[in-house]
Backbone as CSV, one residue per row, in Angstrom:
resi,resn,N_x,N_y,N_z,CA_x,CA_y,CA_z,C_x,C_y,C_z
1,MET,-13.640,-16.246,29.757,-13.662,-15.358,28.374,-14.522,-14.382,28.596
2,SER,-15.764,-14.310,29.675,-16.744,-13.575,29.697,-16.641,-12.214,30.491
3,SER,-15.366,-11.711,30.550,-14.825,-10.614,30.728,-14.733,-9.795,29.432
4,GLY,-15.192,-9.901,28.416,-14.831,-9.634,27.121,-13.310,-9.137,26.637
5,GLU,-12.468,-9.846,27.375,-11.112,-10.132,26.592,-11.072,-10.816,25.534
6,THR,-10.112,-11.031,24.622,-9.878,-11.558,23.379,-9.034,-12.447,23.543
7,PRO,-8.914,-13.607,23.466,-7.743,-14.608,23.694,-6.277,-14.642,23.085
8,PRO,-5.402,-14.817,23.459,-4.212,-14.272,22.654,-4.234,-15.431,21.361
9,ALA,-2.921,-14.929,20.424,-2.958,-15.783,19.157,-2.543,-17.452,19.662
10,ARG,-3.091,-18.175,19.059,-2.436,-20.263,19.360,-1.291,-19.820,19.076
11,PRO,-0.433,-20.953,19.607,0.696,-21.336,19.281,1.430,-21.220,17.732
12,VAL,0.522,-21.883,17.272,0.874,-22.190,15.765,0.752,-20.989,14.779
13,PHE,-0.208,-19.950,15.282,-0.442,-18.805,14.496,0.666,-18.019,14.985
14,ARG,1.349,-18.128,16.410,2.651,-17.006,16.736,3.965,-17.519,15.996
15,LYS,3.765,-18.675,15.852,5.318,-19.205,15.332,5.146,-19.220,13.754
16,LEU,4.323,-19.169,13.079,3.834,-18.629,11.968,4.057,-16.905,11.783
17,ALA,3.692,-16.063,12.341,3.977,-14.513,12.406,5.401,-14.499,12.858
18,ILE,6.055,-15.485,13.539,7.539,-14.784,13.970,8.236,-15.429,12.548
19,GLY,7.671,-16.330,11.496,8.509,-16.570,10.440,8.194,-15.921,9.274
20,VAL,7.112,-15.090,9.513,6.555,-14.123,8.140,7.153,-12.802,8.656
21,ALA,7.348,-12.579,9.961,8.513,-11.396,10.517,9.891,-11.558,10.074
22,ILE,10.536,-12.451,9.883,11.829,-12.653,9.401,11.812,-12.538,7.979
23,VAL,10.770,-12.985,7.030,10.791,-13.017,5.668,10.859,-11.691,5.279
24,CYS,10.041,-10.922,6.398,9.914,-9.099,5.838,10.904,-8.289,6.174
25,PHE,11.623,-8.934,7.436,12.858,-7.779,7.553,14.268,-8.646,6.230
26,VAL,14.110,-9.625,6.051,14.851,-10.198,4.835,14.807,-9.423,3.571
27,LEU,13.458,-9.125,3.564,12.909,-8.537,2.023,13.286,-7.150,2.128
28,ALA,13.018,-6.591,3.517,13.547,-5.191,3.453,14.741,-4.912,3.610
29,ALA,15.857,-5.662,3.925,17.086,-5.695,3.621,17.542,-5.569,2.144
30,ILE,16.963,-6.764,1.257,16.983,-6.984,-0.075,16.652,-5.553,-1.250
31,PHE,15.270,-5.438,-0.582,15.087,-4.420,-1.474,16.192,-2.882,-1.195
32,GLY,16.294,-2.710,0.197,16.970,-1.675,0.778,18.484,-1.763,-0.011
33,VAL,19.058,-2.636,-0.091,20.505,-2.792,-1.086,20.131,-3.135,-2.207
34,ALA,19.205,-3.575,-3.015,19.284,-3.906,-4.207,18.664,-2.901,-5.551
35,GLN,17.765,-1.901,-5.215,17.199,-1.013,-5.158,17.050,0.189,-4.619
36,PRO,18.330,0.872,-4.160,18.294,2.127,-3.721,17.566,3.252,-4.334
37,GLU,17.628,3.416,-5.709,16.998,4.062,-6.277,15.496,4.750,-6.504
38,ASP,15.040,3.822,-6.006,13.367,3.646,-5.783,12.615,4.124,-4.831
39,GLY,13.546,4.701,-3.723,13.343,5.045,-2.339,13.274,4.054,-1.579
40,LEU,12.085,4.368,0.092,12.177,3.654,0.930,10.620,2.939,0.927
41,VAL,9.964,2.974,-0.336,8.918,2.705,-0.024,8.762,1.167,0.242
42,ALA,9.267,0.414,-0.433,9.044,-0.996,0.013,10.102,-1.725,0.949
43,PRO,11.192,-1.032,1.158,11.843,-1.810,2.649,10.936,-1.133,3.819
44,GLY,10.168,0.466,3.482,9.260,0.361,5.025,8.115,-0.293,5.229
45,ILE,7.488,-0.481,4.129,6.211,-1.325,4.349,6.535,-2.619,5.033
46,CYS,8.062,-3.043,4.210,8.398,-4.369,4.790,8.752,-4.588,6.281
47,LEU,9.596,-3.485,6.722,9.644,-2.914,8.059,8.432,-2.830,8.810
48,PHE,7.900,-2.277,8.438,6.157,-1.943,9.177,5.844,-3.222,9.176
49,VAL,5.210,-4.156,8.271,4.437,-5.291,8.465,5.392,-6.353,9.338
50,GLY,6.701,-6.432,9.356,7.591,-7.089,10.100,7.606,-6.980,11.419
51,PHE,7.630,-5.320,12.070,7.108,-5.272,13.121,5.811,-5.824,13.653
52,VAL,4.706,-5.296,13.190,3.501,-5.748,13.117,3.362,-7.166,13.867
53,VAL,3.996,-8.180,12.800,3.945,-9.625,13.087,4.672,-9.928,14.041
54,ALA,5.903,-9.260,14.111,7.087,-9.708,15.126,6.003,-9.243,16.694
55,VAL,5.532,-8.633,16.736,4.815,-8.149,18.103,3.757,-9.202,18.283
56,ILE,3.118,-9.370,17.064,1.735,-10.561,17.281,3.103,-11.869,17.998
57,GLY,4.009,-12.458,17.220,4.737,-13.643,17.253,4.801,-13.602,18.691
58,ALA,5.362,-12.117,19.419,6.006,-12.412,20.741,5.043,-11.830,21.850
59,THR,3.977,-11.612,21.628,2.918,-11.486,22.606,1.800,-12.121,22.645
60,GLY,1.135,-12.279,21.382,0.164,-12.609,20.879,-1.317,-11.750,20.770
61,TYR,-0.468,-10.524,20.992,-1.809,-9.088,20.691,-1.173,-8.335,19.883
62,TRP,-2.206,-7.614,19.042,-1.736,-6.291,18.363,-3.031,-5.456,18.677
63,PRO,-2.977,-4.259,19.508,-1.739,-3.906,19.666,-1.296,-4.901,20.877
64,PRO,0.063,-4.676,21.139,0.579,-5.336,22.523,-0.015,-4.808,23.959
65,ARG,-0.067,-5.619,24.658,-0.774,-5.201,25.903,-0.237,-5.162,26.885
66,ARG,-0.344,-4.699,28.167,0.336,-4.709,29.082,-0.117,-5.624,30.231
67,LYS,0.712,-5.840,30.735,0.412,-7.093,31.934,0.062,-6.230,33.355
68,VAL,-1.206,-6.735,33.561,-1.510,-5.590,34.850,-1.562,-6.817,36.187
């Protein structure tokens, strides 16, 4: 760790991030179907947050890092 790199997220937090991502995607679907007259603000926010935490859950990093 002396090279200055941050460690990836611990496995328990990666599993938690995947769960939060699933909840966000489900909420985006519910908001998109239940209240279409309100626009796409709530589903858009849920999709963005779901995407971010899904990447954290899959890779352990945000933003995703390339393997060299």
